[in-house]
N, CA, C and O atoms as a GROMACS GRO file, in nm:
protein
  412
    1UNK      N    1  -0.353  -0.911  -0.924
    1UNK     CA    2  -0.307  -0.817  -0.913
    1UNK      C    3  -0.414  -0.684  -0.915
    1UNK      O    4  -0.518  -0.709  -0.976
    2UNK      N    5  -0.407  -0.571  -0.868
    2UNK     CA    6  -0.492  -0.459  -0.891
    2UNK      C    7  -0.500  -0.406  -1.048
    2UNK      O    8  -0.385  -0.407  -1.092
    3UNK      N    9  -0.567  -0.374  -1.120
    3UNK     CA   10  -0.574  -0.301  -1.206
    3UNK      C   11  -0.582  -0.167  -1.198
    3UNK      O   12  -0.602  -0.096  -1.296
    4UNK      N   13  -0.565  -0.111  -1.051
    4UNK     CA   14  -0.506   0.045  -1.049
    4UNK      C   15  -0.352   0.036  -1.053
    4UNK      O   16  -0.287  -0.059  -1.010
    5UNK      N   17  -0.289   0.185  -1.130
    5UNK     CA   18  -0.163   0.147  -1.152
    5UNK      C   19  -0.092   0.260  -1.076
    5UNK      O   20  -0.093   0.383  -1.084
    6UNK      N   21  -0.008   0.142  -0.975
    6UNK     CA   22   0.055   0.209  -0.862
    6UNK      C   23   0.191   0.205  -0.927
    6UNK      O   24   0.214   0.171  -1.043
    7UNK      N   25   0.290   0.250  -0.821
    7UNK     CA   26   0.438   0.232  -0.838
    7UNK      C   27   0.429   0.110  -0.855
    7UNK      O   28   0.310   0.078  -0.856
    8UNK      N   29   0.528  -0.020  -0.878
    8UNK     CA   30   0.512  -0.088  -0.841
    8UNK      C   31   0.666  -0.104  -0.749
    8UNK      O   32   0.770  -0.039  -0.753
    9UNK      N   33   0.625  -0.216  -0.672
    9UNK     CA   34   0.710  -0.236  -0.548
    9UNK      C   35   0.872  -0.350  -0.575
    9UNK      O   36   0.903  -0.403  -0.682
   10UNK      N   37   0.932  -0.358  -0.475
   10UNK     CA   38   0.860  -0.372  -0.346
   10UNK      C   39   0.915  -0.246  -0.270
   10UNK      O   40   1.027  -0.202  -0.293
   11UNK      N   41   0.823  -0.185  -0.172
   11UNK     CA   42   0.858  -0.062  -0.143
   11UNK      C   43   0.918  -0.112   0.014
   11UNK      O   44   0.895  -0.217   0.075
   12UNK      N   45   1.002   0.007   0.054
   12UNK     CA   46   1.128  -0.032   0.166
   12UNK      C   47   1.073   0.125   0.224
   12UNK      O   48   1.040   0.220   0.153
   13UNK      N   49   1.074   0.122   0.357
   13UNK     CA   50   1.120   0.235   0.441
   13UNK      C   51   1.224   0.256   0.547
   13UNK      O   52   1.231   0.184   0.647
   14UNK      N   53   1.296   0.346   0.523
   14UNK     CA   54   1.421   0.401   0.635
   14UNK      C   55   1.394   0.494   0.683
   14UNK      O   56   1.411   0.600   0.622
   15UNK      N   57   1.346   0.492   0.799
   15UNK     CA   58   1.336   0.620   0.888
   15UNK      C   59   1.256   0.689   0.812
   15UNK      O   60   1.169   0.620   0.759
   16UNK      N   61   1.253   0.796   0.788
   16UNK     CA   62   1.138   0.913   0.733
   16UNK      C   63   1.141   0.906   0.539
   16UNK      O   64   1.081   0.990   0.472
   17UNK      N   65   1.216   0.799   0.480
   17UNK     CA   66   1.253   0.799   0.375
   17UNK      C   67   1.169   0.640   0.299
   17UNK      O   68   1.212   0.530   0.332
   18UNK      N   69   1.073   0.651   0.217
   18UNK     CA   70   0.977   0.572   0.157
   18UNK      C   71   1.068   0.567  -0.010
   18UNK      O   72   1.099   0.670  -0.071
   19UNK      N   73   1.095   0.445  -0.054
   19UNK     CA   74   1.126   0.426  -0.192
   19UNK      C   75   1.076   0.280  -0.233
   19UNK      O   76   1.075   0.188  -0.152
   20UNK      N   77   1.039   0.268  -0.349
   20UNK     CA   78   1.024   0.166  -0.452
   20UNK      C   79   1.141   0.097  -0.507
   20UNK      O   80   1.199   0.174  -0.584
   21UNK      N   81   1.204  -0.027  -0.498
   21UNK     CA   82   1.306  -0.064  -0.579
   21UNK      C   83   1.232  -0.112  -0.714
   21UNK      O   84   1.130  -0.179  -0.703
   22UNK      N   85   1.270  -0.088  -0.811
   22UNK     CA   86   1.215  -0.149  -0.960
   22UNK      C   87   1.330  -0.273  -1.037
   22UNK      O   88   1.439  -0.231  -1.076
   23UNK      N   89   1.301  -0.400  -1.051
   23UNK     CA   90   1.375  -0.454  -1.095
   23UNK      C   91   1.422  -0.416  -1.218
   23UNK      O   92   1.321  -0.415  -1.288
   24UNK      N   93   1.541  -0.376  -1.302
   24UNK     CA   94   1.573  -0.348  -1.414
   24UNK      C   95   1.698  -0.435  -1.516
   24UNK      O   96   1.769  -0.392  -1.606
   25UNK      N   97   1.686  -0.558  -1.463
   25UNK     CA   98   1.761  -0.672  -1.536
   25UNK      C   99   1.836  -0.744  -1.478
   25UNK      O  100   1.811  -0.748  -1.357
   26UNK      N  101   1.943  -0.821  -1.518
   26UNK     CA  102   2.035  -0.902  -1.453
   26UNK      C  103   2.148  -0.865  -1.506
   26UNK      O  104   2.151  -0.813  -1.617
   27UNK      N  105   2.272  -0.890  -1.427
   27UNK     CA  106   2.355  -0.851  -1.440
   27UNK      C  107   2.476  -0.978  -1.433
   27UNK      O  108   2.467  -1.012  -1.316
   28UNK      N  109   2.578  -1.061  -1.495
   28UNK     CA  110   2.641  -1.156  -1.442
   28UNK      C  111   2.581  -1.258  -1.349
   28UNK      O  112   2.654  -1.320  -1.270
   29UNK      N  113   2.416  -1.283  -1.357
   29UNK     CA  114   2.335  -1.352  -1.293
   29UNK      C  115   2.273  -1.299  -1.168
   29UNK      O  116   2.198  -1.368  -1.099
   30UNK      N  117   2.311  -1.157  -1.136
   30UNK     CA  118   2.255  -1.125  -1.077
   30UNK      C  119   2.138  -1.007  -1.086
   30UNK      O  120   2.144  -0.914  -1.167
   31UNK      N  121   2.037  -1.025  -0.997
   31UNK     CA  122   1.936  -0.910  -1.022
   31UNK      C  123   1.999  -0.818  -0.962
   31UNK      O  124   2.077  -0.816  -0.867
   32UNK      N  125   1.928  -0.694  -1.073
   32UNK     CA  126   1.957  -0.538  -1.055
   32UNK      C  127   1.827  -0.465  -1.028
   32UNK      O  128   1.718  -0.485  -1.081
   33UNK      N  129   1.859  -0.376  -0.933
   33UNK     CA  130   1.745  -0.247  -0.914
   33UNK      C  131   1.762  -0.131  -0.938
   33UNK      O  132   1.876  -0.114  -0.979
   34UNK      N  133   1.704  -0.039  -0.932
   34UNK     CA  134   1.730   0.114  -0.949
   34UNK      C  135   1.608   0.151  -0.873
   34UNK      O  136   1.510   0.080  -0.853
   35UNK      N  137   1.630   0.292  -0.826
   35UNK     CA  138   1.505   0.364  -0.740
   35UNK      C  139   1.414   0.414  -0.838
   35UNK      O  140   1.459   0.497  -0.917
   36UNK      N  141   1.283   0.377  -0.850
   36UNK     CA  142   1.223   0.412  -0.941
   36UNK      C  143   1.130   0.583  -0.855
   36UNK      O  144   1.122   0.694  -0.906
   37UNK      N  145   1.084   0.543  -0.736
   37UNK     CA  146   1.028   0.661  -0.699
   37UNK      C  147   1.101   0.669  -0.512
   37UNK      O  148   1.136   0.576  -0.439
   38UNK      N  149   1.102   0.801  -0.488
   38UNK     CA  150   1.178   0.835  -0.357
   38UNK      C  151   1.075   0.912  -0.286
   38UNK      O  152   1.023   0.994  -0.362
   39UNK      N  153   1.027   0.912  -0.161
   39UNK     CA  154   0.996   1.041  -0.078
   39UNK      C  155   0.995   1.016   0.055
   39UNK      O  156   0.967   0.917   0.123
   40UNK      N  157   1.050   1.183   0.090
   40UNK     CA  158   1.095   1.203   0.230
   40UNK      C  159   0.945   1.266   0.291
   40UNK      O  160   0.893   1.367   0.245
   41UNK      N  161   0.893   1.192   0.393
   41UNK     CA  162   0.794   1.192   0.476
   41UNK      C  163   0.844   1.366   0.608
   41UNK      O  164   0.866   1.329   0.723
   42UNK      N  165   0.853   1.479   0.591
   42UNK     CA  166   0.849   1.579   0.664
   42UNK      C  167   0.739   1.695   0.678
   42UNK      O  168   0.662   1.744   0.595
   43UNK      N  169   0.757   1.718   0.794
   43UNK     CA  170   0.667   1.832   0.856
   43UNK      C  171   0.722   1.894   0.945
   43UNK      O  172   0.769   1.807   1.018
   44UNK      N  173   0.747   1.997   0.989
   44UNK     CA  174   0.825   2.125   1.055
   44UNK      C  175   0.730   2.102   1.194
   44UNK      O  176   0.760   2.145   1.306
   45UNK      N  177   0.649   2.049   1.172
   45UNK     CA  178   0.560   2.065   1.271
   45UNK      C  179   0.488   1.932   1.385
   45UNK      O  180   0.391   1.925   1.460
   46UNK      N  181   0.604   1.839   1.340
   46UNK     CA  182   0.531   1.672   1.374
   46UNK      C  183   0.638   1.616   1.434
   46UNK      O  184   0.727   1.659   1.362
   47UNK      N  185   0.686   1.555   1.509
   47UNK     CA  186   0.783   1.494   1.607
   47UNK      C  187   0.849   1.375   1.489
   47UNK      O  188   0.784   1.354   1.387
   48UNK      N  189   0.942   1.324   1.505
   48UNK     CA  190   1.022   1.246   1.455
   48UNK      C  191   0.945   1.093   1.455
   48UNK      O  192   0.934   1.024   1.354
   49UNK      N  193   0.901   1.060   1.576
   49UNK     CA  194   0.825   0.885   1.547
   49UNK      C  195   0.699   0.906   1.469
   49UNK      O  196   0.659   0.817   1.395
   50UNK      N  197   0.635   1.016   1.481
   50UNK     CA  198   0.503   0.993   1.412
   50UNK      C  199   0.506   1.038   1.261
   50UNK      O  200   0.422   1.014   1.175
   51UNK      N  201   0.638   1.118   1.246
   51UNK     CA  202   0.659   1.100   1.062
   51UNK      C  203   0.765   0.966   1.030
   51UNK      O  204   0.800   0.927   0.919
   52UNK      N  205   0.794   0.922   1.132
   52UNK     CA  206   0.839   0.797   1.080
   52UNK      C  207   0.728   0.679   1.067
   52UNK      O  208   0.729   0.595   0.977
   53UNK      N  209   0.634   0.685   1.170
   53UNK     CA  210   0.537   0.618   1.170
   53UNK      C  211   0.465   0.656   1.000
   53UNK      O  212   0.436   0.560   0.928
   54UNK      N  213   0.450   0.746   0.969
   54UNK     CA  214   0.347   0.811   0.861
   54UNK      C  215   0.408   0.706   0.744
   54UNK      O  216   0.338   0.621   0.689
   55UNK      N  217   0.571   0.730   0.712
   55UNK     CA  218   0.612   0.662   0.630
   55UNK      C  219   0.594   0.518   0.592
   55UNK      O  220   0.578   0.476   0.478
   56UNK      N  221   0.603   0.418   0.745
   56UNK     CA  222   0.578   0.294   0.707
   56UNK      C  223   0.444   0.288   0.689
   56UNK      O  224   0.422   0.174   0.647
   57UNK      N  225   0.359   0.337   0.697
   57UNK     CA  226   0.223   0.387   0.638
   57UNK      C  227   0.238   0.404   0.532
   57UNK      O  228   0.162   0.322   0.480
   58UNK      N  229   0.296   0.468   0.440
   58UNK     CA  230   0.285   0.494   0.308
   58UNK      C  231   0.362   0.339   0.248
   58UNK      O  232   0.306   0.273   0.160
   59UNK      N  233   0.468   0.305   0.295
   59UNK     CA  234   0.520   0.209   0.273
   59UNK      C  235   0.435   0.101   0.246
   59UNK      O  236   0.430   0.051   0.134
   60UNK      N  237   0.355   0.054   0.361
   60UNK     CA  238   0.262  -0.066   0.376
   60UNK      C  239   0.144  -0.029   0.277
   60UNK      O  240   0.062  -0.120   0.267
   61UNK      N  241   0.119   0.065   0.212
   61UNK     CA  242   0.005   0.114   0.173
   61UNK      C  243  -0.042  -0.005   0.060
   61UNK      O  244  -0.143  -0.074   0.080
   62UNK      N  245   0.028  -0.017  -0.037
   62UNK     CA  246   0.034  -0.111  -0.157
   62UNK      C  247  -0.006  -0.261  -0.125
   62UNK      O  248  -0.075  -0.320  -0.208
   63UNK      N  249   0.032  -0.327  -0.007
   63UNK     CA  250   0.002  -0.456   0.052
   63UNK      C  251  -0.124  -0.454   0.102
   63UNK      O  252  -0.209  -0.542   0.092
   64UNK      N  253  -0.134  -0.324   0.171
   64UNK     CA  254  -0.290  -0.317   0.246
   64UNK      C  255  -0.398  -0.342   0.170
   64UNK      O  256  -0.493  -0.419   0.185
   65UNK      N  257  -0.349  -0.220   0.034
   65UNK     CA  258  -0.478  -0.206  -0.067
   65UNK      C  259  -0.509  -0.367  -0.136
   65UNK      O  260  -0.618  -0.410  -0.175
   66UNK      N  261  -0.383  -0.431  -0.137
   66UNK     CA  262  -0.410  -0.576  -0.215
   66UNK      C  263  -0.477  -0.677  -0.099
   66UNK      O  264  -0.521  -0.784  -0.142
   67UNK      N  265  -0.489  -0.647   0.067
   67UNK     CA  266  -0.537  -0.763   0.105
   67UNK      C  267  -0.670  -0.701   0.132
   67UNK      O  268  -0.766  -0.774   0.154
   68UNK      N  269  -0.681  -0.568   0.132
   68UNK     CA  270  -0.854  -0.518   0.169
   68UNK      C  271  -0.916  -0.568   0.029
   68UNK      O  272  -1.032  -0.608   0.038
   69UNK      N  273  -0.847  -0.574  -0.127
   69UNK     CA  274  -0.918  -0.646  -0.218
   69UNK      C  275  -0.968  -0.777  -0.219
   69UNK      O  276  -1.076  -0.815  -0.266
   70UNK      N  277  -0.844  -0.870  -0.139
   70UNK     CA  278  -0.904  -0.976  -0.108
   70UNK      C  279  -1.004  -1.011  -0.024
   70UNK      O  280  -1.093  -1.088  -0.059
   71UNK      N  281  -0.998  -0.954   0.101
   71UNK     CA  282  -1.110  -0.937   0.188
   71UNK      C  283  -1.242  -0.953   0.119
   71UNK      O  284  -1.320  -1.047   0.105
   72UNK      N  285  -1.240  -0.792   0.068
   72UNK     CA  286  -1.384  -0.771  -0.006
   72UNK      C  287  -1.436  -0.913  -0.059
   72UNK      O  288  -1.544  -0.966  -0.031
   73UNK      N  289  -1.338  -0.959  -0.139
   73UNK     CA  290  -1.391  -1.085  -0.272
   73UNK      C  291  -1.437  -1.211  -0.178
   73UNK      O  292  -1.534  -1.284  -0.200
   74UNK      N  293  -1.327  -1.220  -0.043
   74UNK     CA  294  -1.384  -1.306   0.038
   74UNK      C  295  -1.539  -1.304   0.125
   74UNK      O  296  -1.604  -1.404   0.151
   75UNK      N  297  -1.572  -1.178   0.156
   75UNK     CA  298  -1.688  -1.127   0.193
   75UNK      C  299  -1.770  -1.163   0.062
   75UNK      O  300  -1.839  -1.265   0.072
   76UNK      N  301  -1.772  -1.116  -0.025
   76UNK     CA  302  -1.829  -1.141  -0.112
   76UNK      C  303  -1.897  -1.278  -0.167
   76UNK      O  304  -2.009  -1.293  -0.217
   77UNK      N  305  -1.806  -1.360  -0.143
   77UNK     CA  306  -1.806  -1.510  -0.176
   77UNK      C  307  -1.897  -1.569  -0.038
   77UNK      O  308  -1.966  -1.670  -0.023
   78UNK      N  309  -1.865  -1.463   0.047
   78UNK     CA  310  -1.949  -1.640   0.136
   78UNK      C  311  -2.086  -1.594   0.137
   78UNK      O  312  -2.166  -1.661   0.203
   79UNK      N  313  -2.122  -1.503   0.080
   79UNK     CA  314  -2.297  -1.488   0.061
   79UNK      C  315  -2.391  -1.480   0.206
   79UNK      O  316  -2.512  -1.458   0.204
   80UNK      N  317  -2.312  -1.502   0.328
   80UNK     CA  318  -2.430  -1.467   0.422
   80UNK      C  319  -2.360  -1.380   0.537
   80UNK      O  320  -2.275  -1.427   0.613
   81UNK      N  321  -2.391  -1.289   0.540
   81UNK     CA  322  -2.315  -1.177   0.620
   81UNK      C  323  -2.400  -1.119   0.749
   81UNK      O  324  -2.520  -1.092   0.747
   82UNK      N  325  -2.318  -1.106   0.854
   82UNK     CA  326  -2.341  -1.080   0.974
   82UNK      C  327  -2.358  -0.930   0.953
   82UNK      O  328  -2.344  -0.874   0.844
   83UNK      N  329  -2.387  -0.877   1.056
   83UNK     CA  330  -2.376  -0.709   1.101
   83UNK      C  331  -2.226  -0.664   1.072
   83UNK      O  332  -2.186  -0.575   0.997
   84UNK      N  333  -2.149  -0.754   1.156
   84UNK     CA  334  -2.024  -0.721   1.156
   84UNK      C  335  -1.975  -0.722   1.006
   84UNK      O  336  -1.887  -0.641   0.981
   85UNK      N  337  -2.014  -0.793   0.914
   85UNK     CA  338  -1.961  -0.880   0.782
   85UNK      C  339  -1.958  -0.728   0.709
   85UNK      O  340  -1.865  -0.671   0.653
   86UNK      N  341  -2.130  -0.675   0.739
   86UNK     CA  342  -2.150  -0.554   0.643
   86UNK      C  343  -2.094  -0.471   0.683
   86UNK      O  344  -2.035  -0.419   0.588
   87UNK      N  345  -2.062  -0.397   0.811
   87UNK     CA  346  -1.965  -0.304   0.862
   87UNK      C  347  -1.840  -0.296   0.794
   87UNK      O  348  -1.786  -0.195   0.749
   88UNK      N  349  -1.800  -0.408   0.793
   88UNK     CA  350  -1.642  -0.440   0.735
   88UNK      C  351  -1.668  -0.419   0.621
   88UNK      O  352  -1.621  -0.320   0.566
   89UNK      N  353  -1.748  -0.506   0.556
   89UNK     CA  354  -1.755  -0.444   0.390
   89UNK      C  355  -1.750  -0.326   0.364
   89UNK      O  356  -1.651  -0.289   0.302
   90UNK      N  357  -1.856  -0.223   0.402
   90UNK     CA  358  -1.854  -0.119   0.400
   90UNK      C  359  -1.746  -0.010   0.389
   90UNK      O  360  -1.736   0.086   0.313
   91UNK      N  361  -1.645  -0.072   0.520
   91UNK     CA  362  -1.541  -0.009   0.568
   91UNK      C  363  -1.409  -0.005   0.393
   91UNK      O  364  -1.353   0.074   0.318
   92UNK      N  365  -1.428  -0.172   0.420
   92UNK     CA  366  -1.298  -0.202   0.293
   92UNK      C  367  -1.364  -0.128   0.166
   92UNK      O  368  -1.292  -0.075   0.081
   93UNK      N  369  -1.498  -0.127   0.156
   93UNK     CA  370  -1.514  -0.069  -0.008
   93UNK      C  371  -1.482   0.087  -0.036
   93UNK      O  372  -1.436   0.140  -0.137
   94UNK      N  373  -1.527   0.151   0.108
   94UNK     CA  374  -1.456   0.295   0.112
   94UNK      C  375  -1.319   0.298   0.095
   94UNK      O  376  -1.287   0.365  -0.003
   95UNK      N  377  -1.213   0.242   0.165
   95UNK     CA  378  -1.080   0.277   0.168
   95UNK      C  379  -1.001   0.179   0.066
   95UNK      O  380  -0.883   0.149   0.082
   96UNK      N  381  -1.079   0.135  -0.035
   96UNK     CA  382  -1.059   0.102  -0.179
   96UNK      C  383  -1.098   0.179  -0.254
   96UNK      O  384  -1.022   0.177  -0.351
   97UNK      N  385  -1.181   0.254  -0.268
   97UNK     CA  386  -1.223   0.331  -0.360
   97UNK      C  387  -1.160   0.510  -0.320
   97UNK      O  388  -1.163   0.598  -0.406
   98UNK      N  389  -1.114   0.531  -0.196
   98UNK     CA  390  -1.014   0.617  -0.108
   98UNK      C  391  -0.907   0.600  -0.235
   98UNK      O  392  -0.889   0.694  -0.313
   99UNK      N  393  -0.830   0.461  -0.251
   99UNK     CA  394  -0.695   0.463  -0.266
   99UNK      C  395  -0.721   0.477  -0.426
   99UNK      O  396  -0.625   0.514  -0.493
  100UNK      N  397  -0.822   0.454  -0.479
  100UNK     CA  398  -0.845   0.436  -0.646
  100UNK      C  399  -0.876   0.557  -0.682
  100UNK      O  400  -0.911   0.571  -0.799
  101UNK      N  401  -0.872   0.693  -0.583
  101UNK     CA  402  -0.949   0.791  -0.652
  101UNK      C  403  -1.106   0.806  -0.679
  101UNK      O  404  -1.146   0.890  -0.760
  102UNK      N  405  -1.172   0.743  -0.628
  102UNK     CA  406  -1.316   0.716  -0.679
  102UNK      C  407  -1.406   0.836  -0.552
  102UNK      O  408  -1.524   0.869  -0.562
  103UNK      N  409  -1.308   0.881  -0.439
  103UNK     CA  410  -1.392   0.957  -0.327
  103UNK      C  411  -1.332   1.073  -0.278
  103UNK      O  412  -1.388   1.139  -0.191
   0.00000   0.00000   0.00000
């Protein structure tokens, strides 16, 4: 996992609503959850289809962040980069830096 502090998930998306359910304990052997963070994606000048796509992207962002960190690790470990790998490496580094607030 990342050392960057994001709201933990799992993240869910329903229409334009994005929310994270946080484990809060057990009750009679059943895992209990509570909402910790909810965001409603809206804009008066954007159509519903685009707003729902934006909500899905927001919900997927933590998973994509972790996947990029893993991909970067694989590229670094490989050791013999092609031009395409160098380009991908730079794009991945930039995306991670943005997510971490470094850019």
